[in-house]
N, C-alpha and C positions, 0 to 999 in steps of 0.2 A: 377456354373456360373463363367467363367473366366473373370478377369478384365485385360484389356490391361494396361501394365505398361507404364507410361509416363516418358521419359527420362528427367532428370533434374540434375542440378549441386548440389553437396553435400552442404546442408545448404541453398540453395537458390531455393525456389519453383518456378516453371513456373508461370508467371503472366497470367493465362489462361483467365481472364476476359477482358484483354486489347483487344480492337477492336471488342468485342462481346456485343450484347445486352443481357439483362437479359434472355430473352426467348431463345436465341441461347446458352447461357452458361448452362442453365438448361437442354436443350436438349442434349448438349454435355456430361453433367454429368450423367443424368438419362437415356438417350437413348430414351426418349419420350418427347413430347412437354409439356410446362408449363401447369399445371392443369390437365394433363392426369390422368385417374384413376389408372394407373400403376406406378405413380411417387413414392409413398411411398414404395411400394414393391421393385422397382428398387433401390431406395436410400438405403434401408436396406440391400439388397443383395450385392450391390456394396460396400457399406461402410464396412460391416463386412467381406466381401470377399476380401478386399483390401490387397495388398501384403506388406504393411508397415503401420505404424501409420500415416505417412504423407498422404498416399493414403486414409486411413480411412476418414480423414478430407476433402480431395478433393471431396468426394462423399456425406458426411454428410451435410444435409440442404444446398443445393446449392444456394438457394435464399439468405440466411444469409451470406454464404461464398462469394458470388459475391460482396455484399456490403462491407463486411469487407475487402476483397482484394482490392477493388477499392478505398475505402475512408479511410481505416486505414493503411493496410499494404503498399500499394503503396507509400503514402507520407512518411511513416516512413523509408522505405528501401532506400529512396533518401538521408537520413541523417545518418542512423545507419547501422551497418553490418546486413546482412540478418537474422542471427539467433536472434539478439536482436529485430529486427522489427517483426519477426514471433512470438516470445514469447510475446512481447508487444501487438500484435494483439490479442492473446489469452487472455491476461489480460484485455484488453478493452472489449472484448466480455463477459468475466466473470463478469466484473463490471456492464455492461448493464443488464445482467441476474440478478445480485444481486439487482440492483436498481429497476427492475420490481418486484422482489420478495418482497423487502422492501415496495414498494408502495402498493402491494396487502395485505401483512401481517401487515402493519403499525408497524413493529418492525425492529430494526437494526439486520442484519444478513449478514455475509460474508461466503458464501459457494462456489459459482461458481468462484469467483475471484481466490482464492488459487488453486481450483481444475483445472481450466483452465490454470493457470500458470504451474502446473505440467504436464498437457497435452501438452503444448507448449514445455516444456523441453523434454518430451518423443519424440515428433516429431523431434526436433533438434538432440537428441541422436541417434534416429533411422537413420536419414540421415547421420550423421557423421560415424556411424558404418556400413553403407551400408546395412541396414536391407532389406532383400528381401525374402519374403515368396511365391514368384510366383511359385515355384516348389512344393508347398504344396497343399493339398486338400483344397477345399472351407471351409470345416468344421474346419480344423486345423487353417486356417487363421482367421476364425470367432472366434474361442476360444481364440487365441492369442490377437486379437483386443479387445475382451470382457474382458480378464484379464487385459489388459492395462487400460481400463476404470475403472474397479473395484479396481485395486491397487491404481489408482489415487484418487478415492473416499475414500478408506480406509486411505490412507496417509493424505488426507485433514481432515478427521474426527479426526484422531489421533493428528494432528498438532493443530487443533482448540481446542481440549480438553486440550492439553499440554500448549498451549499459552493463553488459556482462551479467545479465539476470539469469539464474539457473532455469 
């Protein structure tokens, strides 16, 4: 499956949610309407087949991405440089994931916040270096995107152990 590359300025993602309803945004990202039985399949194919780390996150969980973009990134980018706003949005998302995990486990743990921080750094570095895998096969793009996620997890676990973070 080929994913169309969206043009954007280095370091500043398109604000694709502006002027779109959630349903329109999800259809744009997944190619099918909100709640369609092919949504998960399309999200996985498009995310892992994305031509960059930034592209991965444009397709991953479009409902969550819509609200993060609208309510976290958009206000932050009015005040901070785009790269800082983007990384901060990843950190906020990680913090929310950690809070849910802590609520369920009833113990203090920080895994998603540092991992998402690293994912945000990866997106910014990919943009700054002009990462473009569009001429590669879907499988190659999927492997590169999977390695990006796994390396982020590994670095997070190493850092947590080294710094004794719960």
